[in-house]
Backbone as CSV, one residue per row, in Angstrom:
resi,resn,N_x,N_y,N_z,CA_x,CA_y,CA_z,C_x,C_y,C_z
1,MET,25.544,12.181,-21.544,25.191,13.413,-21.101,23.626,13.416,-20.324
2,VAL,23.590,14.170,-19.205,22.590,14.184,-18.655,21.643,15.593,-18.817
3,GLY,20.362,15.377,-18.991,19.749,16.219,-19.146,18.434,16.236,-18.204
4,ILE,17.443,17.371,-18.238,16.251,17.440,-17.479,15.141,17.583,-18.549
5,SER,14.236,16.771,-18.473,13.162,16.573,-19.680,12.059,17.496,-19.029
6,MET,11.821,17.702,-17.846,10.654,18.431,-17.317,11.202,19.044,-16.067
7,LYS,10.542,20.278,-15.555,11.080,20.624,-14.368,10.027,19.875,-13.123
8,THR,10.782,20.000,-11.761,10.188,19.272,-10.826,9.181,20.162,-10.428
9,TYR,9.078,21.318,-10.647,7.929,22.349,-10.039,7.313,22.993,-11.047
10,THR,5.910,22.743,-10.746,5.113,23.586,-12.121,4.543,24.708,-11.597
11,ARG,4.267,25.076,-10.117,3.422,26.004,-9.631,2.066,26.052,-9.832
12,GLU,1.438,25.077,-10.276,0.065,24.739,-10.567,-0.712,24.427,-9.286
13,GLY,0.150,24.010,-8.606,-0.418,23.610,-7.090,-0.470,24.647,-6.002
14,ASP,0.055,25.774,-6.249,0.127,26.884,-5.308,-1.138,27.453,-4.765
15,ASP,-1.891,27.229,-5.613,-3.517,27.660,-4.999,-4.433,26.685,-4.266
16,GLY,-3.387,25.578,-3.842,-4.068,24.502,-2.888,-5.138,23.487,-3.676
17,ASN,-4.747,23.410,-5.134,-5.529,22.463,-6.060,-4.513,21.618,-6.806
18,THR,-4.760,20.414,-7.061,-3.958,19.785,-7.845,-4.803,18.972,-8.953
19,HIS,-3.990,18.580,-10.030,-4.516,17.856,-11.049,-4.640,16.328,-10.810
20,MET,-5.812,15.813,-11.037,-5.846,14.341,-10.987,-6.542,13.586,-11.847
21,LEU,-6.019,12.544,-12.291,-6.525,11.586,-13.264,-8.044,11.328,-13.155
22,CYS,-8.544,11.891,-14.502,-10.274,11.279,-14.353,-10.910,12.539,-13.535
23,ALA,-10.376,13.454,-13.089,-11.160,14.215,-12.017,-10.853,15.645,-12.055
24,GLY,-9.922,16.058,-12.910,-9.535,17.275,-13.255,-8.848,18.005,-11.957
25,ARG,-8.993,19.176,-11.662,-8.366,20.011,-10.628,-9.282,19.954,-9.519
26,VAL,-8.927,19.302,-8.151,-9.288,19.066,-6.887,-8.600,19.749,-5.833
27,PRO,-9.149,19.968,-4.866,-8.377,20.574,-3.493,-7.580,19.555,-3.064
28,LYS,-6.168,19.978,-2.580,-5.475,18.823,-1.926,-5.816,18.187,-0.844
29,TYR,-7.016,18.596,-0.294,-7.335,17.807,1.018,-8.657,16.839,0.527
30,ASP,-8.582,16.586,-0.638,-9.642,15.709,-1.386,-9.436,14.377,-0.784
31,THR,-10.822,13.705,-0.437,-10.614,12.544,-0.068,-9.731,11.402,-0.713
32,ARG,-10.296,11.376,-2.110,-9.510,10.582,-2.921,-7.944,10.742,-3.060
33,LEU,-7.354,12.010,-2.771,-5.976,12.258,-2.774,-5.605,11.778,-1.214
34,GLU,-6.460,11.939,-0.302,-5.912,11.152,1.058,-5.766,9.826,0.855
35,ALA,-6.679,9.229,0.326,-6.471,7.569,0.189,-5.176,7.291,-0.510
36,MET,-5.010,8.071,-1.822,-3.657,7.629,-2.465,-2.669,8.191,-1.741
37,GLY,-2.552,9.294,-1.182,-1.519,9.601,-0.458,-0.907,8.894,0.637
38,THR,-1.990,8.115,1.145,-1.865,7.283,2.289,-1.157,6.120,1.887
39,ILE,-1.784,5.580,0.679,-1.235,4.136,-0.028,0.219,4.635,-0.397
40,ASP,0.607,5.587,-0.927,1.769,6.384,-1.520,2.871,6.365,-0.145
41,GLU,2.426,6.670,1.013,3.277,6.675,2.286,3.414,5.317,2.726
42,LEU,2.410,4.340,2.413,2.855,3.007,2.908,3.776,2.184,2.002
43,ASN,3.612,2.532,0.727,4.655,2.134,-0.364,6.210,2.853,-0.198
44,SER,6.148,4.100,0.434,7.366,4.735,0.756,8.046,3.849,2.047
45,TRP,7.111,3.474,3.041,7.853,2.784,4.046,8.147,1.503,3.880
46,ILE,7.449,0.835,2.737,7.988,-0.437,2.060,9.374,-0.180,1.218
47,SER,9.486,1.054,0.451,10.953,0.930,0.202,11.744,1.251,0.974
48,TYR,11.500,1.892,2.159,12.655,1.842,3.478,13.129,0.559,3.786
49,ILE,11.974,-0.177,4.065,12.394,-1.670,4.314,13.375,-2.216,3.437
50,CYS,13.010,-2.108,2.098,14.010,-2.695,1.121,15.176,-2.090,1.469
51,ALA,15.370,-0.882,1.725,16.749,-0.336,1.784,17.624,-0.741,3.054
52,ILE,16.779,-1.015,4.168,17.592,-1.766,5.205,17.765,-3.359,5.075
53,ASN,17.014,-3.922,4.415,16.841,-5.496,4.106,18.111,-5.914,3.488
54,GLN,18.289,-6.900,4.255,19.387,-7.894,3.537,19.104,-9.436,3.345
55,ASP,17.897,-9.832,3.342,17.451,-11.082,3.553,16.538,-11.091,2.120
56,ASP,17.075,-12.130,1.171,16.318,-12.375,-0.295,14.858,-12.742,-0.027
57,ALA,14.798,-13.557,1.036,13.109,-13.899,1.166,12.254,-12.632,1.367
58,ILE,12.779,-12.040,2.284,11.902,-10.696,2.628,11.924,-9.839,1.438
59,GLU,13.018,-9.764,0.762,13.094,-8.598,-0.430,11.927,-9.111,-1.607
60,GLU,11.922,-10.445,-1.907,10.875,-10.949,-2.774,9.516,-10.543,-2.231
61,LYS,9.197,-10.752,-1.116,7.769,-10.416,-0.820,7.682,-8.726,-0.698
62,LEU,8.750,-7.899,-0.691,8.414,-6.588,-0.633,8.319,-6.142,-2.084
63,ALA,9.321,-6.872,-2.873,9.085,-6.396,-4.629,7.624,-6.833,-5.062
64,TRP,7.318,-8.042,-4.676,5.820,-8.077,-5.122,4.685,-6.984,-4.667
65,LEU,5.057,-6.623,-3.327,4.259,-5.612,-2.881,4.204,-4.640,-3.357
66,GLN,5.443,-3.959,-3.620,5.648,-2.538,-4.396,4.703,-2.298,-5.601
67,VAL,4.822,-3.466,-6.407,3.974,-3.467,-7.731,2.629,-3.567,-7.445
68,LYS,2.111,-4.091,-6.464,0.719,-3.997,-6.071,0.267,-2.836,-5.444
69,LEU,0.928,-2.068,-4.761,0.769,-0.584,-4.221,0.570,0.333,-5.148
70,SER,1.647,0.485,-6.225,1.638,1.276,-7.428,0.328,0.947,-8.321
71,ILE,-0.008,-0.338,-8.692,-1.448,-0.614,-9.169,-2.419,-0.066,-8.354
72,LEU,-2.650,-0.211,-7.064,-3.636,0.117,-6.026,-3.826,1.932,-6.239
73,CYS,-2.609,2.521,-6.222,-2.683,3.953,-6.460,-3.302,4.385,-7.793
74,SER,-3.043,3.696,-8.609,-3.863,4.142,-10.164,-5.141,3.582,-10.100
75,ASP,-5.577,2.633,-9.587,-6.963,2.057,-9.243,-7.559,3.192,-8.573
76,ILE,-7.221,3.675,-7.258,-7.905,4.730,-6.467,-7.965,6.188,-7.296
77,ALA,-7.059,6.406,-8.062,-6.907,7.584,-8.910,-8.161,7.762,-9.818
78,ALA,-8.298,6.755,-10.286,-9.393,6.725,-11.647,-10.852,5.951,-10.894
79,PRO,-11.633,6.820,-10.826,-13.206,6.261,-10.251,-13.849,5.210,-11.342
80,ILE,-14.109,3.948,-10.780,-14.526,3.012,-11.816,-15.486,3.545,-12.870
81,GLU,-16.763,4.200,-12.500,-17.642,4.614,-13.311,-17.480,5.762,-14.225
82,LYS,-16.454,6.765,-13.802,-16.204,7.919,-14.287,-14.836,7.821,-15.218
83,THR,-14.514,6.598,-15.352,-13.228,6.436,-16.282,-13.428,6.077,-17.517
84,GLU,-12.894,7.159,-18.555,-13.169,7.034,-19.942,-11.982,6.029,-20.611
85,ARG,-10.711,5.890,-19.744,-9.835,5.048,-20.114,-10.417,3.486,-20.103
86,GLY,-11.092,3.158,-19.405,-11.920,1.774,-19.194,-10.659,0.791,-18.789
87,ALA,-10.480,-0.191,-19.517,-9.512,-1.329,-19.237,-8.266,-1.150,-19.257
88,LYS,-7.805,0.235,-19.771,-6.504,0.753,-19.771,-5.968,1.033,-18.529
89,ILE,-6.980,1.334,-17.422,-6.428,1.751,-15.951,-6.188,0.311,-15.314
90,ALA,-4.957,0.400,-14.583,-4.672,-0.799,-13.845,-5.508,-0.924,-12.894
91,ARG,-5.955,-2.178,-12.414,-6.922,-2.297,-11.248,-6.660,-3.684,-10.391
92,VAL,-6.837,-3.314,-9.036,-6.500,-4.508,-8.270,-7.644,-5.725,-8.658
93,GLN,-6.836,-6.703,-8.670,-7.452,-8.099,-9.088,-8.170,-8.756,-8.053
94,PRO,-9.083,-9.567,-8.292,-9.965,-10.516,-7.244,-8.861,-11.313,-6.662
95,GLU,-7.978,-11.994,-7.395,-7.068,-12.797,-6.663,-6.336,-12.333,-5.822
96,TRP,-6.026,-11.151,-5.723,-4.641,-10.508,-4.831,-5.018,-10.792,-3.164
97,ASP,-6.427,-10.375,-2.989,-6.575,-10.867,-1.525,-6.136,-12.454,-1.059
98,ARG,-6.615,-13.140,-2.114,-6.375,-14.580,-1.876,-4.987,-15.057,-1.774
99,GLN,-4.182,-14.224,-2.732,-2.708,-14.513,-2.779,-2.304,-13.886,-1.384
100,LEU,-2.694,-13.038,-0.705,-2.189,-12.501,0.564,-2.526,-13.577,1.551
101,GLU,-3.932,-14.198,1.388,-4.109,-15.012,2.632,-3.366,-16.513,2.400
102,ALA,-2.821,-16.873,1.199,-2.057,-17.816,0.997,-0.659,-17.646,1.627
103,GLU,-0.079,-16.526,1.350,1.203,-15.793,2.008,1.256,-15.792,3.694
104,ILE,-0.153,-15.372,3.807,-0.233,-15.292,5.411,-0.176,-16.904,6.204
105,ASP,-0.816,-17.636,5.554,-0.843,-19.132,5.777,0.611,-19.695,5.779
106,ARG,1.327,-19.471,4.599,2.675,-19.959,4.576,3.581,-19.455,5.577
107,MET,3.409,-17.846,6.045,4.188,-17.265,6.981,4.011,-18.046,8.122
108,GLN,2.456,-18.336,8.572,2.353,-18.716,9.984,2.371,-20.038,10.078
109,ARG,2.751,-20.940,9.444,3.363,-22.019,9.269,4.565,-22.193,9.787
110,ASP,5.496,-21.190,9.676,6.756,-21.121,10.017,6.913,-20.761,11.648
111,LEU,5.916,-20.241,12.212,5.835,-19.369,13.178,5.342,-20.105,14.425
112,PRO,5.884,-19.874,15.722,5.133,-20.445,16.925,3.787,-19.723,17.185
113,VAL,3.041,-20.476,17.918,1.727,-19.821,18.286,1.759,-18.461,19.048
114,LEU,1.129,-17.768,18.461,1.148,-16.373,19.100,0.054,-16.261,20.213
115,HIS,0.710,-15.885,21.499,0.026,-15.870,22.972,-0.059,-14.439,23.235
116,ASP,0.653,-13.489,22.876,0.549,-12.237,23.051,0.240,-11.320,21.715
117,PHE,-0.520,-10.133,21.701,-0.684,-9.553,20.490,0.666,-8.756,20.057
118,ILE,1.295,-8.311,21.155,2.531,-7.381,20.854,3.921,-7.953,21.283
119,LYS,4.603,-8.035,20.257,6.006,-8.338,20.785,6.897,-7.197,21.161
120,ILE,7.215,-7.023,22.419,8.378,-5.902,22.858,9.616,-5.803,21.693
121,LYS,10.083,-6.768,21.836,11.505,-6.609,21.168,11.212,-7.188,19.591
122,SER,11.912,-6.281,18.753,11.364,-6.503,17.163,12.635,-5.892,16.716
123,SER,12.764,-6.639,15.442,14.030,-6.241,14.522,13.593,-4.723,13.992
124,ALA,14.385,-4.125,13.270,14.091,-2.955,12.635,13.259,-3.144,11.395
125,ILE,13.359,-4.321,10.665,12.314,-4.545,9.737,10.961,-4.838,10.067
126,GLY,10.830,-5.872,11.406,9.575,-6.041,11.831,9.110,-4.870,12.498
127,ALA,9.618,-4.183,13.117,9.018,-2.623,13.461,8.389,-1.925,12.568
128,THR,9.285,-1.854,11.478,8.621,-0.930,10.243,7.807,-1.592,9.612
129,LEU,7.642,-2.830,9.592,6.472,-3.378,8.820,5.178,-3.253,9.729
130,ASN,5.417,-3.216,10.936,4.163,-3.071,11.943,3.723,-1.241,11.861
131,LEU,4.827,-0.486,11.553,4.387,0.866,11.151,3.445,1.023,9.774
132,ALA,4.161,-0.017,9.012,3.525,-0.080,7.612,1.991,-0.489,7.802
133,ARG,1.819,-1.674,8.741,0.616,-1.682,8.936,-0.567,-1.081,9.309
134,THR,0.045,-0.071,10.374,-0.848,1.068,10.763,-1.050,1.952,9.769
135,VAL,-0.267,2.344,8.860,-0.552,3.373,7.745,-1.320,2.390,7.059
136,CYS,-1.200,1.141,6.552,-2.209,0.741,5.857,-3.614,0.371,6.276
137,ARG,-3.769,0.523,7.685,-5.204,0.723,8.064,-5.785,2.038,8.040
138,ARG,-4.921,3.122,7.865,-5.209,4.441,7.671,-5.820,4.698,6.512
139,GLY,-4.995,3.854,5.490,-5.535,4.019,4.111,-6.776,3.185,3.681
140,GLU,-7.078,2.231,4.533,-8.347,1.616,4.405,-9.407,2.537,4.943
141,ARG,-9.265,3.099,5.890,-10.222,3.955,6.555,-10.548,5.115,5.547
142,TRP,-9.576,5.757,4.868,-9.611,6.825,3.657,-10.485,6.161,2.455
143,LEU,-10.112,4.884,2.239,-10.654,4.329,0.873,-12.102,3.919,1.312
144,VAL,-12.612,3.732,2.482,-13.993,3.362,2.950,-14.717,4.545,2.976
145,LEU,-13.928,5.590,3.395,-14.586,7.052,3.272,-14.948,7.384,1.859
146,LEU,-14.038,7.187,1.174,-14.129,7.746,-0.220,-15.110,6.989,-1.002
147,ARG,-15.498,5.601,-0.646,-16.717,4.852,-1.325,-17.775,5.447,-0.753
148,GLU,-17.985,5.582,0.683,-19.314,6.177,0.997,-19.570,7.615,0.579
149,GLU,-18.493,8.572,0.354,-18.664,9.944,0.225,-19.015,10.074,-1.517
150,GLU,-18.136,9.372,-2.581,-18.018,9.776,-3.737,-18.537,8.380,-4.449
151,GLY,-18.184,7.268,-4.113,-18.253,5.898,-4.849,-17.144,5.844,-5.905
152,GLY,-17.394,5.067,-6.555,-16.520,4.798,-7.899,-15.239,4.143,-7.254
153,VAL,-15.143,3.430,-6.126,-14.369,2.790,-5.353,-14.486,1.157,-5.906
154,ASN,-13.256,0.605,-6.523,-13.209,-0.756,-6.922,-13.440,-1.528,-5.414
155,ALA,-14.319,-2.567,-5.478,-14.473,-3.330,-4.269,-13.482,-4.212,-3.881
156,GLU,-12.714,-4.696,-5.055,-11.402,-5.342,-4.895,-10.377,-4.806,-4.212
157,ALA,-10.050,-3.225,-4.556,-9.353,-2.599,-3.655,-9.602,-2.510,-2.224
158,VAL,-10.801,-2.515,-1.951,-11.110,-2.424,-0.435,-10.593,-3.689,0.217
159,ARG,-11.089,-4.751,-0.316,-10.820,-6.011,0.130,-9.304,-6.305,0.270
160,PHE,-8.546,-5.897,-0.802,-7.259,-6.105,-0.898,-6.567,-5.190,0.275
161,VAL,-6.787,-3.989,0.504,-6.070,-3.133,1.555,-6.482,-3.970,2.951
162,ASN,-7.725,-4.238,3.074,-8.136,-5.017,4.468,-7.308,-6.036,4.501
163,ARG,-6.920,-6.925,3.641,-6.200,-8.084,3.825,-4.780,-7.842,3.942
164,LEU,-4.416,-6.692,3.437,-2.897,-6.360,3.195,-2.675,-5.820,4.876
165,SER,-3.485,-5.458,5.583,-3.100,-5.217,6.906,-2.902,-6.308,7.887
166,ASP,-3.691,-7.511,7.635,-3.300,-8.611,8.142,-1.957,-9.315,7.646
167,TYR,-1.920,-9.215,6.327,-0.517,-9.595,5.717,0.869,-8.942,6.449
168,LEU,0.531,-7.557,6.540,1.864,-7.064,7.327,2.055,-7.227,8.813
169,PHE,0.812,-7.535,9.358,1.137,-8.038,10.796,1.870,-9.309,10.918
170,MET,1.407,-10.200,9.799,1.986,-11.548,9.799,3.597,-11.432,9.366
171,PHE,3.534,-10.698,8.331,4.987,-10.444,7.799,6.001,-9.918,8.805
172,ALA,5.464,-8.764,9.599,6.380,-8.557,10.777,6.640,-9.339,11.495
173,ARG,5.952,-10.493,11.882,6.094,-11.598,12.992,7.201,-12.590,12.308
174,TRP,7.006,-12.814,11.027,7.767,-13.725,10.122,9.015,-13.154,9.987
175,ALA,9.301,-12.002,9.822,10.591,-11.248,9.614,11.197,-11.330,10.645
176,ASN,10.489,-11.020,11.919,11.056,-11.141,13.347,11.707,-12.363,13.515
177,TYR,10.981,-13.441,13.259,11.362,-14.861,13.513,12.400,-15.170,12.891
178,ARG,12.255,-15.002,11.482,13.276,-15.121,10.446,14.637,-14.470,10.950
179,LEU,14.876,-13.370,11.276,15.851,-12.364,11.318,16.523,-13.163,12.672
180,ASP,15.652,-13.502,13.631,16.028,-13.928,15.169,17.040,-15.140,14.868
181,GLU,16.594,-16.129,13.729,16.973,-17.198,13.398,18.172,-17.261,12.878
182,ASN,18.696,-15.752,12.052,19.734,-16.078,11.320,20.831,-15.649,12.196
């Protein structure tokens, strides 16, 4: 038997405010919400790539990334110095940017030397990864603005998002190369 445990709508946001972890009610244009929403949008693009992908090696990288993006959203939602839950909040870890760097280096070893910044012809997955990269850059801008305006931003989160855009650029190149090979 299928049941509904809670309503999809609450009507609590009809006034232009929403409830946020560790911050109470905030306007829907709040900088922290913009940063989280942009990372959520990025994760949605990654989900779309999962839906159109048929390559196991690409799928493995996407699955790892989606877990990290979910934790990143949790990290952004809970300002570091205002968080009562402390260690219970999932946070971006220092080794994540190094993991991205290692993956960038691995993918780059498979690729020919890049002579032009933009490749005109691209696979659907490569093109969508490049779209995800631009969303990632927007998320980084929101995250830096949040750090400047309000503070409470994990420095590891900023570092991770900065490295993530480089990773997505390389991932797009690698996916295009890999898919052209198959």
